[in-house]
C-alpha positions as CSV (number, residue, x, y, z in Angstrom):
1,M,-140.7,34.3,-218.9
2,P,-138.1,31.5,-219.8
3,Q,-136.1,31.6,-222.9
4,T,-136.9,29.0,-225.5
5,P,-133.5,27.6,-226.7
6,E,-132.8,27.6,-230.5
7,P,-133.3,24.2,-232.0
8,F,-130.2,22.1,-231.9
9,D,-129.2,19.6,-234.4
10,L,-127.2,16.8,-232.7
11,S,-126.4,14.9,-235.6
12,S,-124.4,17.6,-237.1
13,Y,-122.5,18.5,-233.8
14,I,-119.0,17.7,-234.2
15,P,-118.1,16.4,-231.1
16,Y,-121.3,14.0,-231.1
17,R,-120.2,12.9,-234.5
18,L,-116.7,12.2,-233.6
19,A,-118.0,10.1,-230.6
20,V,-120.2,8.1,-232.7
21,A,-117.6,7.4,-235.4
22,A,-115.1,6.4,-232.7
23,E,-117.5,4.3,-230.9
24,R,-118.7,2.5,-234.1
25,T,-115.2,1.8,-235.4
26,S,-114.0,0.6,-232.1
27,A,-116.9,-1.9,-231.7
28,A,-116.5,-3.4,-235.1
29,L,-112.8,-4.3,-234.5
30,A,-113.5,-5.0,-230.7
31,R,-116.2,-7.6,-231.7
32,R,-113.7,-9.7,-233.5
33,Y,-111.4,-9.6,-230.7
34,R,-113.8,-10.5,-228.2
35,E,-115.4,-13.3,-230.4
36,E,-112.0,-14.5,-231.6
37,F,-109.7,-14.1,-228.5
38,G,-111.8,-13.3,-225.8
39,I,-110.2,-9.7,-225.1
40,S,-111.7,-6.4,-224.5
41,V,-110.7,-3.1,-225.9
42,A,-108.8,-2.2,-222.9
43,E,-106.9,-5.4,-222.9
44,W,-106.2,-4.9,-226.6
45,R,-104.7,-1.3,-226.0
46,V,-102.6,-2.8,-222.8
47,L,-101.4,-5.5,-225.1
48,V,-100.2,-3.3,-228.1
49,H,-98.5,-0.7,-225.8
50,V,-96.7,-3.3,-223.9
51,S,-95.5,-5.0,-227.1
52,D,-94.6,-1.9,-228.7
53,A,-92.9,-0.5,-225.5
54,G,-91.5,-3.8,-223.9
55,A,-91.4,-3.6,-220.1
56,V,-93.6,-0.6,-219.3
57,S,-95.2,0.5,-216.0
58,I,-99.4,0.8,-215.8
59,R,-98.8,4.4,-215.0
60,D,-97.2,4.8,-218.5
61,I,-99.8,2.8,-220.1
62,H,-102.5,4.9,-218.7
63,Q,-101.0,8.1,-220.0
64,R,-100.4,6.7,-223.7
65,V,-103.6,4.7,-224.1
66,H,-106.2,7.4,-222.7
67,L,-107.9,4.9,-220.5
68,E,-108.7,5.5,-216.7
69,K,-106.1,4.0,-214.9
70,S,-108.4,1.6,-212.8
71,K,-109.4,0.1,-216.4
72,V,-105.6,-0.2,-217.4
73,S,-105.1,-2.0,-213.8
74,R,-108.0,-4.5,-214.6
75,A,-107.0,-5.0,-218.2
76,A,-103.4,-5.8,-217.0
77,S,-104.7,-8.0,-214.2
78,R,-106.9,-10.2,-216.8
79,L,-104.1,-10.3,-219.2
80,E,-102.1,-11.6,-216.5
81,E,-104.5,-14.3,-215.2
82,A,-104.7,-15.4,-218.9
83,G,-100.9,-15.9,-219.3
84,Y,-100.4,-13.2,-221.8
85,L,-98.2,-10.7,-219.5
86,I,-96.0,-11.1,-216.5
87,K,-95.6,-8.4,-213.7
88,E,-92.0,-7.5,-213.1
89,V,-90.9,-5.5,-210.0
90,N,-88.9,-2.3,-211.1
91,G,-85.2,-2.6,-210.1
92,Q,-85.1,1.0,-209.2
93,D,-88.2,1.4,-207.3
94,R,-89.7,-1.6,-205.8
95,R,-93.1,-0.1,-205.6
96,L,-93.4,0.1,-209.6
97,L,-94.3,-2.7,-211.5
98,A,-93.2,-3.2,-215.0
99,L,-95.6,-5.4,-217.6
100,R,-93.8,-7.6,-220.0
101,L,-95.5,-9.9,-222.8
102,T,-95.1,-13.5,-222.1
103,D,-94.2,-16.0,-225.1
104,K,-98.1,-16.8,-225.1
105,G,-98.8,-12.8,-225.2
106,Q,-96.3,-12.5,-228.0
107,D,-98.1,-15.2,-229.8
108,L,-101.3,-13.5,-229.3
109,M,-100.1,-10.4,-230.7
110,A,-98.7,-12.2,-233.8
111,Q,-102.5,-13.0,-234.5
112,L,-104.0,-9.9,-233.5
113,L,-101.9,-7.4,-235.4
114,P,-102.8,-8.7,-238.9
115,I,-106.5,-8.3,-238.0
116,A,-105.9,-4.7,-236.9
117,Q,-103.5,-4.1,-240.0
118,A,-106.6,-5.4,-242.3
119,F,-108.9,-3.5,-240.5
120,Q,-106.6,-0.3,-241.0
121,T,-106.4,-1.1,-244.8
122,Q,-110.2,-1.4,-244.8
123,L,-110.7,2.1,-243.2
124,K,-108.2,3.8,-245.5
125,Q,-109.8,2.2,-248.6
126,L,-113.3,3.5,-247.2
127,L,-111.9,7.1,-246.9
128,D,-110.2,7.0,-250.0
129,S,-109.4,10.4,-251.2
130,Q,-110.6,12.0,-248.1
131,L,-107.9,9.9,-246.1
132,E,-105.5,12.9,-246.0
133,A,-107.7,15.5,-245.1
134,F,-109.3,13.4,-242.3
135,D,-105.9,12.4,-241.0
136,S,-105.0,16.1,-241.0
137,A,-108.4,17.1,-239.0
138,L,-107.9,14.2,-236.5
139,Q,-104.1,15.5,-236.0
140,V,-105.4,19.1,-235.2
141,L,-107.8,17.9,-232.8
142,M,-105.7,15.6,-231.1
143,E,-103.0,18.2,-230.6
144,D,-105.0,21.3,-229.6
145,D,-105.7,22.0,-226.1
146,L,-109.6,22.4,-226.3
């Protein structure tokens, strides 16, 4: 006779709650970027990383922003087509391409970053006295090899 599993409360399951919280938070910000600037979450992550790093390869972006390499490549291509990025051949290895912001991309980042910073401030205010504990817990989860 098959064993009846114990009841499982998905709403209290930590991985589920983290995923839902991350999706809701990301979607709220992504909606603004999509409506105001026509960019996706992947494009936002690529733009921010290129803006921060200067010239950077798709492989480096993939490792830093936790997106599949194909999503990073597609996002970079769309951003290049829109005139926000340029691809340059790496001087040391011609097989590698480095991405760099164009002037138009820098102008876009100048508009995007204040929105991101305001959203960050909003989240900090929402979490208020729980922010420090929340940040510590996230750090543990992000550093631990689960």
